[in-house]
C-alpha positions in Angstrom: -28.7 -51.9 -27.1 -25.7 -52.9 -29.2 -27.9 -54.3 -31.9 -29.9 -51.0 -31.9 -26.7 -48.9 -32.4 -25.6 -51.1 -35.3 -29.1 -51.5 -37.0 -30.7 -48.0 -36.3 -27.7 -45.7 -36.0 -25.5 -47.7 -38.6 -22.6 -47.9 -36.2 -20.0 -50.6 -36.8 -19.2 -51.9 -33.3 -16.4 -54.2 -32.8 -14.8 -55.1 -29.4 -11.5 -53.5 -28.9 -8.8 -55.9 -28.1 -7.4 -55.2 -24.6 -10.4 -53.2 -23.3 -11.8 -54.4 -20.1 -15.5 -53.8 -21.1 -17.6 -54.8 -24.2 -20.9 -53.4 -25.2 -22.9 -56.6 -24.3 -22.2 -55.8 -20.7 -24.7 -52.9 -21.0 -27.5 -54.8 -22.7 -29.7 -54.9 -19.5 -30.7 -51.4 -18.5 -33.1 -51.9 -15.6 -34.8 -49.3 -13.5 -32.9 -49.3 -10.2 -34.4 -50.8 -7.1 -34.4 -48.7 -3.8 -30.7 -47.8 -3.3 -29.2 -48.3 0.2 -26.2 -46.1 -0.6 -25.6 -43.4 -3.3 -22.4 -41.5 -4.1 -21.2 -38.9 -6.7 -17.7 -39.7 -7.9 -15.4 -37.1 -9.3 -12.3 -37.4 -11.4 -11.3 -33.7 -11.6 -9.5 -32.0 -14.5 -7.3 -28.9 -14.1 -9.4 -26.6 -16.2 -11.9 -26.0 -19.0 -9.7 -25.0 -21.9 -10.3 -26.8 -25.2 -7.3 -28.9 -24.7 -8.1 -29.9 -21.1 -9.4 -33.2 -20.1 -12.9 -33.6 -19.0 -13.9 -33.9 -15.3 -15.5 -37.3 -14.8 -18.6 -37.1 -12.6 -20.7 -40.3 -12.2 -23.7 -40.8 -10.1 -24.1 -44.4 -8.9 -25.3 -46.5 -6.0 -25.8 -49.9 -4.4 -29.2 -51.3 -4.5 -31.0 -53.3 -1.8 -30.3 -56.3 -4.0 -26.6 -55.7 -3.6 -26.0 -54.8 -7.2 -24.5 -51.6 -8.4 -26.4 -49.1 -10.5 -25.0 -46.2 -12.6 -27.7 -43.6 -12.5 -26.1 -40.5 -14.4 -23.1 -39.4 -16.2 -22.5 -35.6 -15.6 -19.0 -35.5 -16.9 -17.9 -32.6 -19.0 -15.2 -29.9 -19.8 -15.8 -27.8 -16.7 -14.0 -25.2 -14.6 -13.3 -26.2 -11.0 -16.2 -24.1 -9.8 -18.2 -25.7 -12.6 -17.5 -29.3 -11.6 -17.9 -28.6 -7.9 -21.3 -27.0 -8.5 -22.5 -29.9 -10.8 -21.3 -32.5 -8.3 -23.1 -30.9 -5.3 -26.2 -30.2 -7.4 -26.3 -34.0 -8.2 -25.6 -34.8 -4.4 -28.7 -32.8 -3.5 -30.9 -34.1 -6.3 -30.1 -37.7 -5.8 -29.9 -37.4 -2.0 -26.5 -39.0 -2.1 -24.5 -40.2 1.0 -21.3 -38.6 0.0 -19.0 -37.3 -2.8 -15.9 -39.4 -3.8 -13.1 -37.3 -4.9 -9.9 -38.4 -6.5 -7.1 -36.3 -4.9 -4.2 -37.3 -7.1 -4.5 -34.2 -9.4 -4.9 -31.2 -7.3 -4.7 -32.8 -3.9 -6.2 -30.5 -1.2 -7.4 -28.2 -4.0 -10.2 -30.6 -4.8 -11.6 -30.7 -1.3 -11.3 -27.0 -1.0 -13.2 -26.4 -4.3 -16.1 -28.5 -3.1 -16.0 -26.9 0.3 -16.2 -23.5 -1.3 -19.6 -24.5 -2.7 -20.8 -26.4 0.2 -18.8 -26.2 3.4 -20.2 -29.3 5.1 -20.7 -31.7 2.2 -19.4 -35.2 3.1 -16.3 -36.1 1.0 -14.6 -39.4 0.8 -11.1 -38.6 -0.4 -9.3 -41.3 -2.6 -5.9 -41.5 -3.9 -4.9 -43.7 -6.8 -1.9 -45.8 -5.9 -2.1 -48.2 -8.8 -2.5 -47.8 -12.5 -6.0 -47.1 -14.0 -6.1 -50.6 -15.7 -5.4 -52.4 -12.4 -7.9 -50.3 -10.5 -10.5 -50.9 -13.2 -10.2 -54.7 -13.5 -12.3 -55.6 -10.5 -15.1 -53.2 -11.5 -15.1 -54.6 -15.0 -15.4 -58.1 -13.6 -18.5 -57.0 -11.7 -20.0 -55.8 -14.9 -19.0 -59.2 -16.5 -20.8 -61.1 -13.6 -23.9 -59.0 -14.2 -23.7 -57.1 -10.8 -23.5 -53.6 -12.2 -26.1 -52.0 -14.5 -26.5 -48.8 -16.3 -30.0 -47.2 -15.7 -30.1 -45.3 -19.0 -28.0 -44.8 -22.0 -24.5 -43.2 -21.5 -22.9 -43.4 -24.9 -19.8 -41.3 -24.1 -19.2 -43.3 -21.0 -19.7 -46.6 -22.6 -17.7 -45.7 -25.6 -14.8 -44.8 -23.2 -15.3 -47.9 -21.2 -15.2 -50.1 -24.3 -12.4 -48.4 -26.2 -9.9 -47.5 -23.6 -6.7 -49.5 -23.3 -3.7 -48.5 -21.4 -1.5 -48.0 -24.5 -3.7 -45.2 -25.7 -1.8 -42.7 -23.7 -4.6 -40.6 -22.3 -6.5 -40.5 -19.0 -10.1 -41.7 -19.3 -12.0 -39.3 -17.1 -15.4 -40.9 -17.1 -14.0 -44.4 -16.7 -11.9 -43.2 -13.6 -14.9 -41.6 -11.9 -16.9 -44.8 -12.6 -14.3 -46.9 -10.9 -14.3 -44.8 -7.9 
């Protein structure tokens, strides 16, 4: 919890003005109920060089109670083959219904890369038409209403959610995948 990070890990945690999330939104970390739908979401990066962005890969689903559950954060600095394999391994392991892939960066290359690993994997292609902040607002509101939960501790994801503001000038890969 936020208190544990402050007391045990000696971290000073203040809310970031302008961020859509705050750490109290992650205080409840339940085990998920049976999930009626599960997806693997990908915000792909262009490469795995030290200066490259990470590829955001988030596993989540909707429970029979209608709430959202974040199950796993598999994001990392991966090659295209690396993120495609990681996403499809998660798809198999979690018996997901489909993979959601953002097509803005790379376009058809994203689908092609996934299909190179598994030809018939179901892919829901999404294209961002509005800014990240605008796309993220409804999702952050669901967290605020207590309708999305993290089933585990995802420190890098939670740090990115609680610290990113549009004026920072970088693309939040984990946040983007979570929103999809």
